[in-house]
MMTF fields as JSON, N, C-alpha, C and O atoms, coordinates in Angstrom:
{
  "mmtfVersion": "1.0.0",
  "mmtfProducer": "UNKNOWN",
  "numBonds": 407,
  "numAtoms": 408,
  "numGroups": 102,
  "numChains": 1,
  "numModels": 1,
  "chainsPerModel": [1],
  "groupsPerChain": [102],
  "chainIdList": ["A"],
  "bondAtomList": [4, 2, 8, 6, 12, 10, 16, 14, 20, 18, 24, 22, 28, 26, 32, 30, 36, 34, 40, 38, 44, 42, 48, 46, 52, 50, 56, 54, 60, 58, 64, 62, 68, 66, 72, 70, 76, 74, 80, 78, 84, 82, 88, 86, 92, 90, 96, 94, 100, 98, 104, 102, 108, 106, 112, 110, 116, 114, 120, 118, 124, 122, 128, 126, 132, 130, 136, 134, 140, 138, 144, 142, 148, 146, 152, 150, 156, 154, 160, 158, 164, 162, 168, 166, 172, 170, 176, 174, 180, 178, 184, 182, 188, 186, 192, 190, 196, 194, 200, 198, 204, 202, 208, 206, 212, 210, 216, 214, 220, 218, 224, 222, 228, 226, 232, 230, 236, 234, 240, 238, 244, 242, 248, 246, 252, 250, 256, 254, 260, 258, 264, 262, 268, 266, 272, 270, 276, 274, 280, 278, 284, 282, 288, 286, 292, 290, 296, 294, 300, 298, 304, 302, 308, 306, 312, 310, 316, 314, 320, 318, 324, 322, 328, 326, 332, 330, 336, 334, 340, 338, 344, 342, 348, 346, 352, 350, 356, 354, 360, 358, 364, 362, 368, 366, 372, 370, 376, 374, 380, 378, 384, 382, 388, 386, 392, 390, 396, 394, 400, 398, 404, 402],
  "bondOrderList": [1, 1, 1, 1, 1, 1, 1, 1, 1, 1, 1, 1, 1, 1, 1, 1, 1, 1, 1, 1, 1, 1, 1, 1, 1, 1, 1, 1, 1, 1, 1, 1, 1, 1, 1, 1, 1, 1, 1, 1, 1, 1, 1, 1, 1, 1, 1, 1, 1, 1, 1, 1, 1, 1, 1, 1, 1, 1, 1, 1, 1, 1, 1, 1, 1, 1, 1, 1, 1, 1, 1, 1, 1, 1, 1, 1, 1, 1, 1, 1, 1, 1, 1, 1, 1, 1, 1, 1, 1, 1, 1, 1, 1, 1, 1, 1, 1, 1, 1, 1, 1],
  "groupList": [{"groupName": "MET", "atomNameList": ["N", "CA", "C", "O"], "elementList": ["N", "C", "C", "O"], "formalChargeList": [0, 0, 0, 0], "bondAtomList": [1, 0, 2, 1, 3, 2], "bondOrderList": [1, 1, 2], "singleLetterCode": "M", "chemCompType": "L-PEPTIDE LINKING"}, {"groupName": "GLY", "atomNameList": ["N", "CA", "C", "O"], "elementList": ["N", "C", "C", "O"], "formalChargeList": [0, 0, 0, 0], "bondAtomList": [1, 0, 2, 1, 3, 2], "bondOrderList": [1, 1, 2], "singleLetterCode": "G", "chemCompType": "PEPTIDE LINKING"}, {"groupName": "LYS", "atomNameList": ["N", "CA", "C", "O"], "elementList": ["N", "C", "C", "O"], "formalChargeList": [0, 0, 0, 0], "bondAtomList": [1, 0, 2, 1, 3, 2], "bondOrderList": [1, 1, 2], "singleLetterCode": "K", "chemCompType": "L-PEPTIDE LINKING"}, {"groupName": "ILE", "atomNameList": ["N", "CA", "C", "O"], "elementList": ["N", "C", "C", "O"], "formalChargeList": [0, 0, 0, 0], "bondAtomList": [1, 0, 2, 1, 3, 2], "bondOrderList": [1, 1, 2], "singleLetterCode": "I", "chemCompType": "L-PEPTIDE LINKING"}, {"groupName": "GLU", "atomNameList": ["N", "CA", "C", "O"], "elementList": ["N", "C", "C", "O"], "formalChargeList": [0, 0, 0, 0], "bondAtomList": [1, 0, 2, 1, 3, 2], "bondOrderList": [1, 1, 2], "singleLetterCode": "E", "chemCompType": "L-PEPTIDE LINKING"}, {"groupName": "ALA", "atomNameList": ["N", "CA", "C", "O"], "elementList": ["N", "C", "C", "O"], "formalChargeList": [0, 0, 0, 0], "bondAtomList": [1, 0, 2, 1, 3, 2], "bondOrderList": [1, 1, 2], "singleLetterCode": "A", "chemCompType": "L-PEPTIDE LINKING"}, {"groupName": "GLN", "atomNameList": ["N", "CA", "C", "O"], "elementList": ["N", "C", "C", "O"], "formalChargeList": [0, 0, 0, 0], "bondAtomList": [1, 0, 2, 1, 3, 2], "bondOrderList": [1, 1, 2], "singleLetterCode": "Q", "chemCompType": "L-PEPTIDE LINKING"}, {"groupName": "ASP", "atomNameList": ["N", "CA", "C", "O"], "elementList": ["N", "C", "C", "O"], "formalChargeList": [0, 0, 0, 0], "bondAtomList": [1, 0, 2, 1, 3, 2], "bondOrderList": [1, 1, 2], "singleLetterCode": "D", "chemCompType": "L-PEPTIDE LINKING"}, {"groupName": "THR", "atomNameList": ["N", "CA", "C", "O"], "elementList": ["N", "C", "C", "O"], "formalChargeList": [0, 0, 0, 0], "bondAtomList": [1, 0, 2, 1, 3, 2], "bondOrderList": [1, 1, 2], "singleLetterCode": "T", "chemCompType": "L-PEPTIDE LINKING"}, {"groupName": "ARG", "atomNameList": ["N", "CA", "C", "O"], "elementList": ["N", "C", "C", "O"], "formalChargeList": [0, 0, 0, 0], "bondAtomList": [1, 0, 2, 1, 3, 2], "bondOrderList": [1, 1, 2], "singleLetterCode": "R", "chemCompType": "L-PEPTIDE LINKING"}, {"groupName": "LEU", "atomNameList": ["N", "CA", "C", "O"], "elementList": ["N", "C", "C", "O"], "formalChargeList": [0, 0, 0, 0], "bondAtomList": [1, 0, 2, 1, 3, 2], "bondOrderList": [1, 1, 2], "singleLetterCode": "L", "chemCompType": "L-PEPTIDE LINKING"}, {"groupName": "VAL", "atomNameList": ["N", "CA", "C", "O"], "elementList": ["N", "C", "C", "O"], "formalChargeList": [0, 0, 0, 0], "bondAtomList": [1, 0, 2, 1, 3, 2], "bondOrderList": [1, 1, 2], "singleLetterCode": "V", "chemCompType": "L-PEPTIDE LINKING"}, {"groupName": "TYR", "atomNameList": ["N", "CA", "C", "O"], "elementList": ["N", "C", "C", "O"], "formalChargeList": [0, 0, 0, 0], "bondAtomList": [1, 0, 2, 1, 3, 2], "bondOrderList": [1, 1, 2], "singleLetterCode": "Y", "chemCompType": "L-PEPTIDE LINKING"}, {"groupName": "SER", "atomNameList": ["N", "CA", "C", "O"], "elementList": ["N", "C", "C", "O"], "formalChargeList": [0, 0, 0, 0], "bondAtomList": [1, 0, 2, 1, 3, 2], "bondOrderList": [1, 1, 2], "singleLetterCode": "S", "chemCompType": "L-PEPTIDE LINKING"}, {"groupName": "ASN", "atomNameList": ["N", "CA", "C", "O"], "elementList": ["N", "C", "C", "O"], "formalChargeList": [0, 0, 0, 0], "bondAtomList": [1, 0, 2, 1, 3, 2], "bondOrderList": [1, 1, 2], "singleLetterCode": "N", "chemCompType": "L-PEPTIDE LINKING"}, {"groupName": "PRO", "atomNameList": ["N", "CA", "C", "O"], "elementList": ["N", "C", "C", "O"], "formalChargeList": [0, 0, 0, 0], "bondAtomList": [1, 0, 2, 1, 3, 2], "bondOrderList": [1, 1, 2], "singleLetterCode": "P", "chemCompType": "L-PEPTIDE LINKING"}, {"groupName": "PHE", "atomNameList": ["N", "CA", "C", "O"], "elementList": ["N", "C", "C", "O"], "formalChargeList": [0, 0, 0, 0], "bondAtomList": [1, 0, 2, 1, 3, 2], "bondOrderList": [1, 1, 2], "singleLetterCode": "F", "chemCompType": "L-PEPTIDE LINKING"}],
  "groupTypeList": [0, 1, 0, 0, 1, 2, 3, 2, 4, 5, 6, 6, 2, 5, 4, 7, 8, 2, 2, 9, 10, 4, 8, 11, 12, 3, 7, 4, 2, 13, 14, 7, 14, 10, 10, 4, 11, 5, 11, 13, 11, 5, 1, 5, 11, 2, 2, 3, 14, 3, 13, 7, 4, 10, 10, 4, 7, 2, 4, 6, 10, 4, 7, 12, 10, 3, 10, 8, 10, 14, 2, 5, 10, 5, 9, 5, 2, 5, 13, 12, 7, 6, 4, 10, 5, 5, 11, 5, 2, 4, 1, 0, 15, 7, 3, 15, 1, 10, 7, 0, 16, 2],
  "groupIdList": [1, 2, 3, 4, 5, 6, 7, 8, 9, 10, 11, 12, 13, 14, 15, 16, 17, 18, 19, 20, 21, 22, 23, 24, 25, 26, 27, 28, 29, 30, 31, 32, 33, 34, 35, 36, 37, 38, 39, 40, 41, 42, 43, 44, 45, 46, 47, 48, 49, 50, 51, 52, 53, 54, 55, 56, 57, 58, 59, 60, 61, 62, 63, 64, 65, 66, 67, 68, 69, 70, 71, 72, 73, 74, 75, 76, 77, 78, 79, 80, 81, 82, 83, 84, 85, 86, 87, 88, 89, 90, 91, 92, 93, 94, 95, 96, 97, 98, 99, 100, 101, 102],
  "secStructList": [7, 7, 2, 2, 2, 2, 2, 2, 2, 2, 2, 2, 2, 2, 2, 2, 2, 2, 2, 2, 2, 6, 6, 7, 3, 3, 3, 3, 3, 7, 6, 6, 1, 1, 3, 3, 3, 3, 3, 3, 6, 6, 1, 7, 3, 3, 3, 3, 3, 3, 7, 4, 4, 4, 4, 4, 7, 2, 2, 2, 2, 2, 2, 2, 2, 2, 2, 2, 2, 2, 2, 2, 2, 2, 2, 2, 2, 2, 2, 2, 2, 2, 2, 2, 2, 2, 2, 2, 2, 2, 2, 1, 7, 7, 7, 6, 6, 7, 7, 6, 6, 7],
  "xCoordList": [15.36, 14.651, 15.697, 16.525, 15.604, 16.56, 16.244, 15.205, 17.132, 16.985, 15.689, 14.959, 15.384, 14.161, 12.865, 11.89, 12.938, 11.858, 11.666, 10.537, 12.755, 12.669, 12.106, 11.309, 12.526, 12.098, 10.548, 9.776, 10.155, 8.674, 7.853, 6.75, 8.452, 7.797, 7.666, 6.618, 8.751, 8.747, 7.747, 7.11, 7.603, 6.586, 5.18, 4.302, 5.018, 3.642, 3.275, 2.128, 4.349, 4.119, 3.789, 2.983, 4.483, 4.184, 2.778, 2.089, 2.326, 0.923, -0.031, -1.046, 0.219, -0.753, -0.73, -1.762, 0.418, 0.414, -0.358, -1.067, -0.214, -0.939, -2.457, -3.191, -2.934, -4.325, -4.812, -5.872, -3.971, -4.376, -4.496, -5.424, -3.586, -3.527, -4.752, -5.016, -5.473, -6.685, -7.823, -8.818, -7.592, -8.573, -8.14, -8.856, -6.977, -6.455, -6.713, -6.434, -7.271, -7.797, -7.008, -6.598, -6.81, -6.251, -7.384, -8.038, -7.617, -8.635, -7.858, -6.828, -8.428, -7.788, -8.899, -9.966, -8.663, -9.65, -9.002, -7.785, -9.874, -9.335, -8.988, -9.439, -8.232, -7.791, -8.976, -8.886, -10.078, -11.215, -12.289, -13.383, -11.998, -12.9, -14.165, -15.15, -14.154, -15.394, -15.443, -16.495, -14.317, -14.24, -13.456, -12.387, -14.018, -13.258, -13.3, -14.313, -12.159, -12.09, -11.376, -10.591, -11.649, -10.945, -10.522, -11.344, -9.275, -8.742, -8.079, -7.557, -8.094, -7.378, -5.91, -5.567, -5.046, -3.628, -3.278, -2.266, -4.084, -3.869, -4.333, -4.106, -4.96, -5.243, -6.73, -7.037, -7.585, -9.025, -9.744, -9.51, -10.586, -11.404, -12.575, -13.341, -12.692, -13.738, -14.941, -16.099, -14.64, -15.745, -15.344, -14.158, -16.306, -16.111, -17.292, -18.444, -16.998, -17.982, -17.853, -16.761, -18.845, -18.772, -19.752, -20.945, -19.212, -20.078, -21.053, -20.706, -22.23, -23.188, -22.599, -22.897, -21.785, -21.223, -20.458, -20.537, -19.711, -18.955, -19.81, -19.357, -21.06, -21.851, -22.399, -22.984, -22.191, -22.616, -21.611, -21.949, -20.414, -19.355, -18.64, -17.75, -19.048, -18.484, -16.995, -16.326, -16.443, -15.071, -14.23, -13.161, -14.751, -14.158, -14.167, -13.189, -15.354, -15.436, -14.365, -13.626, -14.304, -13.23, -11.943, -11.231, -11.56, -10.271, -10.068, -9.021, -11.054, -10.977, -10.75, -9.901, -11.511, -11.448, -9.986, -9.394, -9.481, -8.165, -7.066, -6.179, -7.178, -6.107, -6.223, -5.205, -7.445, -7.626, -7.334, -6.635, -7.905, -7.594, -6.163, -5.667, -5.441, -3.998, -3.2, -2.284, -3.589, -2.921, -3.163, -2.229, -4.408, -4.725, -3.99, -3.443, -3.975, -3.332, -1.845, -1.24, -1.204, 0.235, 0.514, 1.485, -0.303, -0.09, -0.341, 0.349, -1.334, -1.596, -0.38, 0.054, 0.167, 1.296, 2.486, 3.189, 2.773, 3.912, 3.71, 4.662, 2.557, 2.255, 2.431, 3.045, 1.845, 1.955, 3.442, 3.857, 4.2, 5.608, 6.345, 7.121, 6.074, 6.807, 6.505, 7.403, 5.224, 4.812, 5.463, 5.934, 5.469, 6.073, 7.599, 8.189, 8.237, 9.707, 10.054, 11.045, 9.288, 9.483, 9.35, 10.171, 8.342, 8.161, 9.337, 9.82, 9.78, 10.876, 12.17, 12.899, 12.433, 13.626, 13.577, 14.554, 12.424, 12.321, 12.612, 13.241, 12.168, 12.229, 13.501, 13.696, 14.399, 15.602, 16.576, 16.791, 17.194, 18.254, 19.443, 19.686, 20.19, 21.36, 22.603, 23.358, 22.734, 23.796, 24.837, 24.548, 26.057, 27.097, 27.23, 27.252, 27.32, 27.529, 26.251, 26.253, 25.133, 23.805, 22.966, 22.182, 23.104, 22.367, 21.586, 21.631, 20.899, 20.17, 18.942, 18.343, 18.524, 17.304, 17.633, 16.756, 18.912, 19.353, 19.443, 19.789],
  "yCoordList": [1.673, 2.861, 4.027, 4.257, 4.686, 5.805, 7.03, 7.101, 7.984, 9.195, 9.884, 10.37, 9.946, 10.674, 9.933, 10.563, 8.681, 7.844, 8.141, 8.262, 8.259, 8.55, 9.932, 10.158, 10.865, 12.249, 12.289, 12.95, 11.605, 11.529, 10.904, 11.338, 9.865, 9.144, 10.08, 10.145, 10.806, 11.777, 12.875, 13.32, 13.328, 14.373, 13.845, 14.528, 12.566, 12.019, 11.803, 11.953, 11.433, 11.285, 12.604, 12.697, 13.663, 14.997, 15.407, 15.949, 15.174, 15.497, 14.688, 15.224, 13.451, 12.655, 13.072, 13.021, 13.478, 13.939, 15.278, 15.46, 16.241, 17.446, 17.196, 17.858, 16.247, 15.83, 15.32, 15.707, 14.405, 13.807, 14.92, 14.931, 15.84, 16.862, 17.773, 18.516, 17.737, 18.507, 17.924, 18.585, 16.641, 16.023, 15.767, 15.124, 16.287, 16.242, 17.62, 18.669, 17.56, 18.789, 19.07, 18.139, 20.326, 20.805, 21.488, 22.383, 21.103, 21.773, 22.689, 22.326, 23.906, 24.878, 25.567, 25.849, 25.846, 26.48, 27.764, 27.868, 28.711, 29.854, 29.365, 28.284, 30.089, 29.709, 29.359, 28.458, 30.07, 29.908, 29.007, 28.849, 28.446, 27.549, 28.196, 27.507, 29.526, 30.158, 30.074, 30.256, 29.804, 29.729, 28.524, 28.24, 27.822, 26.568, 26.68, 27.048, 26.349, 26.301, 25.031, 24.49, 24.547, 23.484, 23.927, 24.475, 23.715, 24.11, 22.824, 22.01, 22.641, 21.532, 21.983, 23.165, 20.895, 21.16, 21.926, 22.625, 21.8, 22.549, 24.019, 24.824, 24.388, 25.778, 26.167, 27.359, 25.263, 25.651, 25.592, 24.687, 26.544, 26.549, 25.603, 25.725, 24.625, 23.654, 24.025, 23.9, 24.483, 24.811, 25.873, 26.042, 26.595, 27.571, 27.401, 27.409, 27.239, 27.147, 28.352, 28.553, 29.168, 30.361, 30.268, 30.021, 30.474, 30.547, 31.76, 32.826, 31.563, 32.674, 33.855, 34.991, 33.66, 34.756, 35.716, 36.935, 35.144, 36.011, 36.812, 37.824, 36.364, 37.021, 38.397, 39.17, 38.636, 39.862, 41.097, 42.272, 40.703, 41.75, 41.517, 40.672, 42.304, 42.146, 42.27, 41.41, 43.252, 43.486, 42.324, 41.936, 41.852, 40.737, 39.455, 38.717, 39.273, 38.104, 38.199, 37.244, 39.308, 39.54, 39.178, 38.387, 39.707, 39.395, 37.888, 37.331, 37.278, 35.806, 35.029, 34.143, 35.395, 34.807, 35.0, 34.043, 36.15, 36.397, 35.606, 35.022, 35.622, 34.909, 33.363, 32.678, 32.822, 31.43, 30.885, 29.886, 31.59, 31.126, 31.153, 30.249, 32.237, 32.373, 31.243, 30.689, 30.908, 29.727, 28.462, 27.698, 28.223, 27.002, 26.954, 25.92, 28.122, 28.115, 27.96, 27.365, 28.474, 28.344, 26.813, 26.265, 26.154, 24.721, 23.929, 22.934, 24.317, 23.634, 23.739, 22.757, 24.992, 25.173, 24.422, 23.847, 24.375, 23.574, 22.062, 21.39, 21.576, 20.212, 19.931, 18.96, 20.855, 20.71, 20.705, 19.85, 21.673, 21.786, 20.471, 19.905, 20.059, 18.838, 17.607, 16.828, 17.443, 16.321, 16.364, 15.346, 17.508, 17.648, 17.516, 17.049, 17.951, 17.841, 16.382, 15.957, 15.55, 14.172, 13.487, 12.618, 13.811, 13.203, 13.612, 12.813, 14.918, 15.308, 14.567, 14.085, 14.49, 13.735, 12.269, 11.737, 11.666, 10.235, 10.113, 9.145, 11.075, 10.924, 11.429, 11.231, 12.088, 12.578, 11.51, 10.602, 11.523, 10.651, 10.759, 11.865, 9.766, 9.844, 10.433, 9.723, 11.682, 12.45, 12.922, 13.763, 12.38, 12.706, 14.224, 14.908, 14.734, 16.169, 16.905, 18.076, 16.329, 17.085, 16.546, 15.623, 17.115, 16.644, 17.787, 18.013, 18.464, 19.656, 19.358, 20.273, 18.083, 17.669, 16.965, 16.41, 16.999, 16.229, 17.138, 16.724],
  "zCoordList": [-32.669, -33.142, -33.271, -32.39, -34.343, -34.631, -33.809, -33.154, -33.844, -33.053, -33.481, -32.616, -34.719, -35.205, -34.625, -34.214, -34.629, -34.054, -32.613, -32.136, -31.908, -30.414, -30.204, -29.293, -31.056, -30.862, -31.2, -30.506, -32.221, -32.548, -31.431, -31.097, -30.875, -29.771, -28.572, -27.93, -28.283, -27.152, -27.33, -26.375, -28.607, -28.927, -28.669, -28.14, -29.08, -28.916, -27.44, -27.02, -26.661, -25.228, -24.568, -23.642, -25.115, -24.506, -24.825, -23.961, -26.025, -26.434, -25.64, -25.194, -25.433, -24.668, -23.199, -22.53, -22.695, -21.296, -21.131, -20.141, -22.134, -22.105, -22.112, -21.378, -22.935, -23.021, -21.668, -21.178, -21.061, -19.744, -18.733, -17.923, -18.769, -17.714, -17.79, -16.845, -18.84, -19.013, -18.069, -17.77, -17.631, -16.843, -15.346, -14.579, -14.993, -13.626, -12.98, -13.559, -11.727, -11.116, -9.813, -9.119, -9.503, -8.283, -7.499, -8.035, -6.301, -5.462, -4.493, -3.924, -4.348, -3.481, -2.667, -3.213, -1.351, -0.51, 0.084, 0.234, 0.404, 1.148, 2.567, 2.945, 3.343, 4.698, 5.593, 6.427, 5.42, 6.335, 5.652, 6.195, 4.526, 3.832, 3.312, 3.047, 3.161, 2.655, 1.087, 0.474, 0.504, -1.031, -1.404, -0.864, -2.344, -2.908, -4.362, -4.958, -4.962, -6.457, -6.841, -6.063, -8.061, -8.724, -10.098, -10.833, -10.486, -11.729, -12.318, -11.555, -13.628, -14.214, -14.199, -14.165, -14.228, -14.293, -15.55, -15.6, -16.527, -17.855, -17.676, -18.578, -16.571, -16.238, -16.518, -16.552, -16.703, -16.884, -15.511, -14.709, -15.282, -13.967, -14.178, -15.134, -13.224, -13.318, -12.387, -12.788, -11.137, -10.291, -9.316, -9.033, -8.794, -7.774, -6.819, -7.252, -5.46, -4.442, -3.551, -3.02, -3.334, -2.611, -1.415, -1.593, -0.194, 1.023, 0.953, 0.444, 1.459, 1.416, 2.153, 1.784, 3.17, 3.918, 2.99, 3.145, 2.018, 1.11, 0.141, -0.393, -0.094, -1.05, -0.549, -1.308, 0.678, 1.326, 1.048, 1.196, 0.654, 0.475, -0.789, -0.886, -1.804, -3.181, -3.178, -3.751, -2.592, -2.602, -1.924, -2.396, -0.879, -0.112, -1.038, -1.156, -1.669, -2.548, -3.677, -3.92, -4.319, -5.4, -4.858, -5.475, -3.705, -3.11, -2.902, -3.233, -2.369, -2.154, -3.5, -3.601, -4.449, -5.775, -6.376, -6.876, -6.316, -6.843, -6.158, -6.782, -4.845, -4.055, -4.156, -4.253, -4.133, -4.165, -5.58, -5.751, -6.597, -7.924, -8.287, -8.96, -7.828, -8.147, -7.524, -8.13, -6.25, -5.562, -6.347, -6.596, -6.746, -7.5, -8.803, -9.185, -9.519, -10.802, -10.699, -11.591, -9.634, -9.458, -9.153, -9.675, -8.346, -8.142, -9.346, -9.57, -10.185, -11.466, -12.396, -12.997, -12.494, -13.441, -12.962, -13.793, -11.696, -11.164, -11.502, -11.897, -11.355, -11.724, -13.211, -13.654, -13.925, -15.412, -15.889, -16.671, -15.396, -15.714, -15.319, -16.089, -14.165, -13.605, -14.467, -14.787, -14.839, -15.659, -17.089, -17.598, -17.675, -18.971, -18.987, -19.961, -17.849, -17.768, -17.623, -18.216, -16.851, -16.744, -18.033, -18.326, -18.878, -20.197, -21.136, -21.938, -20.996, -21.885, -21.513, -22.38, -20.209, -19.715, -20.228, -20.756, -20.051, -20.5, -21.97, -22.397, -22.757, -24.192, -24.822, -26.021, -24.058, -24.568, -24.973, -24.171, -26.146, -26.484, -25.58, -25.096, -25.304, -24.406, -25.182, -25.847, -25.047, -25.727, -24.724, -23.873, -24.824, -23.758, -23.692, -24.714, -22.458, -22.18, -22.192, -21.813, -22.598, -22.59, -21.506, -21.727, -20.276, -19.18, -18.535, -17.326, -19.371, -18.912, -18.127, -17.563, -18.06, -17.335, -16.027, -15.366, -15.665, -14.454, -13.336, -12.229]
}
């Protein structure tokens, strides 16, 4: 297979990986388990479970949501980037001196 064929194959693998990552989820909980969220590795929020205790204090609930969602999204982004980097490395033609993914 020529270099262009390898590049097209790598692009297709990257697209397939992105699609698959839309169905892979990261679960995250607050330290005290009063809030639980799930986000896809592609960054979409799938679920939010809120303890009744948190519903009594709007400001506290907002803080919990921000902290927990940000932790989940950071983990999701790291997984997303790692998966795509692996696909990119696998699909790169072997060009001497070009070892940017090592």
